[in-house]
Z-matrix of the N, CA and C atoms (Angstrom, degrees):
N
C 1 1.458
C 2 1.521 1 108.18
N 3 1.308 2 116.12 1 134.29
C 4 1.456 3 119.20 2 178.70
C 5 1.530 4 110.38 3 -78.94
N 6 1.334 5 115.80 4 162.24
C 7 1.465 6 121.94 5 -175.11
C 8 1.528 7 112.43 6 -63.00
N 9 1.320 8 118.10 7 -38.00
C 10 1.468 9 121.04 8 179.99
C 11 1.530 10 110.11 9 -62.43
N 12 1.315 11 117.13 10 -45.38
C 13 1.465 12 120.99 11 179.11
C 14 1.522 13 110.68 12 -64.57
N 15 1.335 14 116.18 13 -42.83
C 16 1.464 15 119.98 14 178.42
C 17 1.526 16 110.87 15 -59.28
N 18 1.331 17 116.36 16 -45.78
C 19 1.465 18 120.90 17 179.56
C 20 1.531 19 110.67 18 -61.47
N 21 1.322 20 117.44 19 -42.67
C 22 1.471 21 121.17 20 178.70
C 23 1.522 22 111.25 21 -63.11
N 24 1.313 23 117.21 22 -40.74
C 25 1.467 24 121.07 23 178.35
C 26 1.523 25 110.14 24 -65.63
N 27 1.327 26 116.60 25 -46.03
C 28 1.463 27 120.03 26 179.50
C 29 1.526 28 110.94 27 -61.35
N 30 1.324 29 117.59 28 -40.19
C 31 1.466 30 121.09 29 177.83
C 32 1.526 31 110.58 30 -63.85
N 33 1.318 32 117.11 31 -41.43
C 34 1.466 33 120.80 32 178.76
C 35 1.525 34 110.78 33 -64.28
N 36 1.322 35 116.50 34 -39.01
C 37 1.464 36 120.38 35 178.29
C 38 1.529 37 110.38 36 -64.44
N 39 1.329 38 117.60 37 -43.23
C 40 1.465 39 120.07 38 178.47
C 41 1.522 40 110.41 39 -62.24
N 42 1.327 41 117.64 40 -44.05
C 43 1.469 42 119.68 41 178.76
C 44 1.521 43 110.81 42 -59.90
N 45 1.328 44 117.84 43 -42.32
C 46 1.470 45 121.82 44 179.22
C 47 1.530 46 110.20 45 -65.78
N 48 1.318 47 117.41 46 -40.67
C 49 1.459 48 121.85 47 178.31
C 50 1.526 49 110.81 48 -62.22
N 51 1.337 50 116.92 49 -45.57
C 52 1.468 51 119.90 50 178.30
C 53 1.521 52 111.13 51 -64.96
N 54 1.312 53 117.51 52 -37.90
C 55 1.469 54 121.53 53 175.87
C 56 1.531 55 110.06 54 -61.47
N 57 1.317 56 115.99 55 -42.44
C 58 1.470 57 120.37 56 178.52
C 59 1.535 58 110.48 57 -63.16
N 60 1.330 59 117.30 58 -46.71
C 61 1.465 60 119.96 59 177.90
C 62 1.520 61 111.40 60 -61.27
N 63 1.331 62 116.77 61 -36.58
C 64 1.455 63 120.44 62 178.88
C 65 1.526 64 111.17 63 -64.05
N 66 1.318 65 116.84 64 -36.03
C 67 1.461 66 120.67 65 178.08
C 68 1.527 67 111.73 66 -75.21
N 69 1.330 68 117.40 67 -19.64
C 70 1.460 69 121.82 68 -176.44
C 71 1.528 70 111.08 69 -112.75
N 72 1.332 71 114.59 70 54.60
C 73 1.458 72 119.10 71 178.31
C 74 1.521 73 112.10 72 -65.08
N 75 1.346 74 116.14 73 -15.98
C 76 1.453 75 119.87 74 176.50
C 77 1.531 76 112.01 75 -68.91
N 78 1.314 77 116.98 76 -20.99
C 79 1.460 78 120.43 77 177.18
C 80 1.520 79 107.74 78 -81.55
N 81 1.299 80 115.16 79 112.78
C 82 1.448 81 121.05 80 -175.97
C 83 1.528 82 110.73 81 -80.67
N 84 1.322 83 116.19 82 155.44
C 85 1.461 84 120.69 83 179.16
C 86 1.519 85 111.83 84 -57.91
N 87 1.320 86 117.39 85 -38.93
C 88 1.460 87 119.64 86 -179.16
C 89 1.534 88 110.49 87 -63.98
N 90 1.330 89 117.29 88 -34.37
C 91 1.466 90 120.38 89 176.36
C 92 1.523 91 110.46 90 -64.50
N 93 1.334 92 115.73 91 -43.86
C 94 1.465 93 119.90 92 178.12
C 95 1.527 94 110.77 93 -61.69
N 96 1.327 95 117.20 94 -42.62
C 97 1.462 96 120.56 95 179.56
C 98 1.528 97 110.81 96 -62.81
N 99 1.312 98 116.76 97 -43.34
C 100 1.463 99 120.46 98 -178.59
C 101 1.529 100 110.84 99 -64.74
N 102 1.317 101 116.04 100 -45.47
C 103 1.463 102 120.24 101 -173.68
C 104 1.526 103 113.73 102 -84.78
N 105 1.334 104 117.50 103 -35.49
C 106 1.459 105 119.45 104 -171.02
C 107 1.531 106 113.92 105 -120.21
N 108 1.319 107 116.98 106 -12.39
C 109 1.452 108 119.23 107 179.74
C 110 1.515 109 114.50 108 80.89
N 111 1.327 110 117.55 109 11.06
C 112 1.457 111 122.39 110 175.32
C 113 1.516 112 108.32 111 -152.48
N 114 1.333 113 116.04 112 163.22
C 115 1.457 114 120.62 113 179.36
C 116 1.529 115 109.26 114 -143.53
N 117 1.293 116 116.34 115 -173.30
C 118 1.467 117 120.64 116 179.55
C 119 1.527 118 111.50 117 -60.78
N 120 1.332 119 116.74 118 -36.04
C 121 1.464 120 119.64 119 178.54
C 122 1.521 121 110.87 120 -66.19
N 123 1.321 122 117.21 121 -37.53
C 124 1.465 123 120.52 122 175.46
C 125 1.522 124 109.66 123 -61.33
N 126 1.325 125 116.22 124 -46.35
C 127 1.465 126 120.34 125 178.05
C 128 1.518 127 111.08 126 -57.17
N 129 1.331 128 116.90 127 -40.72
C 130 1.464 129 119.30 128 -179.07
C 131 1.526 130 110.66 129 -67.73
N 132 1.338 131 118.14 130 -35.83
C 133 1.468 132 120.05 131 176.42
C 134 1.527 133 110.39 132 -66.38
N 135 1.323 134 117.27 133 -42.49
C 136 1.470 135 120.75 134 178.19
C 137 1.527 136 109.85 135 -62.07
N 138 1.317 137 116.31 136 -40.79
C 139 1.469 138 121.99 137 179.07
C 140 1.528 139 109.74 138 -61.97
N 141 1.340 140 115.35 139 -48.83
C 142 1.471 141 120.53 140 179.69
C 143 1.522 142 110.42 141 -60.42
N 144 1.320 143 117.25 142 -46.45
C 145 1.461 144 120.85 143 -178.55
C 146 1.529 145 111.56 144 -62.37
N 147 1.327 146 116.83 145 -41.54
C 148 1.467 147 120.39 146 178.41
C 149 1.528 148 110.75 147 -64.31
N 150 1.324 149 116.54 148 -38.59
C 151 1.461 150 120.33 149 178.12
C 152 1.529 151 110.20 150 -64.31
N 153 1.317 152 116.55 151 -47.91
C 154 1.464 153 121.41 152 -178.69
C 155 1.525 154 110.57 153 -62.02
N 156 1.340 155 117.02 154 -40.89
C 157 1.466 156 120.69 155 178.12
C 158 1.527 157 111.78 156 -59.56
N 159 1.319 158 116.42 157 -25.69
C 160 1.461 159 121.27 158 -179.12
C 161 1.528 160 112.76 159 -100.57
N 162 1.341 161 116.29 160 12.85
C 163 1.452 162 120.95 161 175.28
C 164 1.515 163 114.88 162 82.18
N 165 1.341 164 117.26 163 13.53
C 166 1.466 165 121.27 164 178.89
C 167 1.523 166 108.48 165 -93.10
N 168 1.322 167 116.86 166 127.78
C 169 1.457 168 121.75 167 177.07
C 170 1.528 169 108.27 168 -69.99
N 171 1.326 170 116.80 169 116.46
C 172 1.472 171 120.78 170 -175.50
C 173 1.526 172 108.56 171 -143.45
N 174 1.323 173 116.14 172 128.67
C 175 1.456 174 119.74 173 174.56
C 176 1.532 175 109.29 174 -109.24
N 177 1.323 176 115.80 175 173.60
C 178 1.466 177 121.06 176 -177.62
C 179 1.521 178 112.28 177 -58.69
N 180 1.315 179 116.78 178 -42.68
C 181 1.469 180 119.97 179 -177.07
C 182 1.526 181 111.89 180 -62.39
N 183 1.321 182 116.87 181 -45.85
C 184 1.477 183 120.43 182 179.69
C 185 1.526 184 111.07 183 -66.39
N 186 1.312 185 116.64 184 -38.35
C 187 1.464 186 120.05 185 178.50
C 188 1.527 187 110.58 186 -66.00
N 189 1.317 188 117.30 187 -41.46
C 190 1.467 189 119.94 188 178.23
C 191 1.522 190 111.03 189 -64.52
N 192 1.322 191 117.50 190 -39.72
C 193 1.467 192 119.89 191 177.15
C 194 1.525 193 110.93 192 -60.93
N 195 1.330 194 116.91 193 -37.10
C 196 1.469 195 120.46 194 178.58
C 197 1.522 196 110.95 195 -64.76
N 198 1.318 197 117.51 196 -35.78
C 199 1.469 198 121.45 197 -178.06
C 200 1.523 199 111.60 198 -85.38
N 201 1.318 200 117.81 199 -44.28
C 202 1.463 201 121.78 200 -176.56
C 203 1.523 202 113.42 201 -82.51
N 204 1.333 203 117.50 202 -20.95
C 205 1.451 204 120.47 203 -176.88
C 206 1.519 205 113.01 204 78.98
N 207 1.298 206 116.54 205 10.15
C 208 1.473 207 124.46 206 179.29
C 209 1.520 208 106.31 207 -168.47
N 210 1.324 209 116.73 208 174.52
C 211 1.458 210 117.67 209 177.06
C 212 1.522 211 108.86 210 -65.18
N 213 1.311 212 114.54 211 153.51
C 214 1.466 213 120.00 212 179.76
C 215 1.531 214 110.81 213 -62.15
N 216 1.331 215 116.65 214 -42.02
C 217 1.465 216 119.59 215 178.82
C 218 1.526 217 111.59 216 -61.45
N 219 1.334 218 116.74 217 -40.18
C 220 1.457 219 120.34 218 178.03
C 221 1.532 220 110.51 219 -64.50
N 222 1.323 221 116.72 220 -43.99
C 223 1.461 222 120.64 221 179.68
C 224 1.525 223 110.60 222 -61.54
N 225 1.343 224 116.56 223 -45.83
C 226 1.470 225 119.96 224 179.75
C 227 1.522 226 110.69 225 -60.05
N 228 1.323 227 116.87 226 -44.76
C 229 1.468 228 120.27 227 -178.20
C 230 1.526 229 111.96 228 -64.03
N 231 1.321 230 117.23 229 -37.00
C 232 1.457 231 120.98 230 -176.93
C 233 1.524 232 114.09 231 -85.77
N 234 1.340 233 117.41 232 -32.82
C 235 1.459 234 118.96 233 -166.05
C 236 1.521 235 116.48 234 -128.64
N 237 1.321 236 118.57 235 -19.65
C 238 1.464 237 118.92 236 -176.32
C 239 1.513 238 110.89 237 -84.21
N 240 1.312 239 114.79 238 129.51
C 241 1.470 240 121.55 239 177.48
C 242 1.525 241 108.82 240 -104.67
N 243 1.314 242 117.38 241 156.29
C 244 1.462 243 118.82 242 175.62
C 245 1.533 244 109.54 243 -62.82
N 246 1.317 245 115.60 244 141.35
C 247 1.460 246 119.98 245 178.33
C 248 1.527 247 109.55 246 -67.00
N 249 1.320 248 114.92 247 141.75
C 250 1.464 249 120.05 248 177.01
C 251 1.525 250 109.47 249 -80.41
N 252 1.306 251 116.57 250 164.86
C 253 1.468 252 120.85 251 176.20
C 254 1.524 253 110.34 252 -58.78
N 255 1.341 254 116.67 253 -38.31
C 256 1.463 255 120.66 254 179.46
C 257 1.526 256 111.22 255 -64.77
N 258 1.328 257 116.55 256 -43.04
C 259 1.463 258 120.12 257 178.74
C 260 1.527 259 110.64 258 -63.77
N 261 1.324 260 116.18 259 -44.35
C 262 1.468 261 119.60 260 -179.97
C 263 1.520 262 111.13 261 -62.35
N 264 1.327 263 117.46 262 -41.44
C 265 1.466 264 120.75 263 179.09
C 266 1.526 265 111.00 264 -65.05
N 267 1.330 266 116.45 265 -43.20
C 268 1.466 267 120.09 266 178.89
C 269 1.519 268 110.83 267 -63.87
N 270 1.320 269 116.72 268 -40.73
C 271 1.459 270 120.77 269 179.45
C 272 1.527 271 110.63 270 -65.58
N 273 1.311 272 116.32 271 -42.50
C 274 1.464 273 121.25 272 -179.90
C 275 1.522 274 110.98 273 -63.38
N 276 1.323 275 116.79 274 -31.13
C 277 1.463 276 120.99 275 -178.49
C 278 1.527 277 113.18 276 -74.41
N 279 1.323 278 117.38 277 -12.09
C 280 1.459 279 120.24 278 177.88
C 281 1.523 280 109.78 279 -61.85
N 282 1.294 281 116.35 280 150.83
C 283 1.458 282 119.09 281 -179.28
C 284 1.524 283 110.51 282 -62.63
N 285 1.311 284 116.64 283 138.92
C 286 1.467 285 119.51 284 -178.00
C 287 1.523 286 113.30 285 -65.45
N 288 1.325 287 117.42 286 -21.06
C 289 1.458 288 118.97 287 -178.99
C 290 1.526 289 112.53 288 -90.55
N 291 1.349 290 117.40 289 6.19
C 292 1.460 291 119.64 290 178.84
C 293 1.530 292 108.47 291 -61.61
N 294 1.292 293 115.55 292 132.38
C 295 1.460 294 119.85 293 -178.56
C 296 1.518 295 109.38 294 -128.98
N 297 1.318 296 116.42 295 149.81
C 298 1.465 297 120.91 296 179.10
C 299 1.521 298 110.48 297 -121.89
N 300 1.314 299 117.51 298 10.87
C 301 1.474 300 120.24 299 -178.76
C 302 1.490 301 110.69 300 -80.87
């Protein structure tokens, strides 16, 4: 497979993944962190970093809008629920050296 085709496939996969996350707003970021070690905010940081590496001016807010499909504050107000005691305990139990960069 040539690099152009690979890049197009990877881009299509990311778009499908973001579409899936958009349909599953019930899945909270803390759940993603507990189960997968990353969340929507991690994705937005990766997006921002990839943009900056390619010379595109990108800040956290614009990167989050690209991932959330709206401003982060709007998403939190509409979809983020307070973490439960169980979620907080599970998150705290994660290894301290876990990294998402």
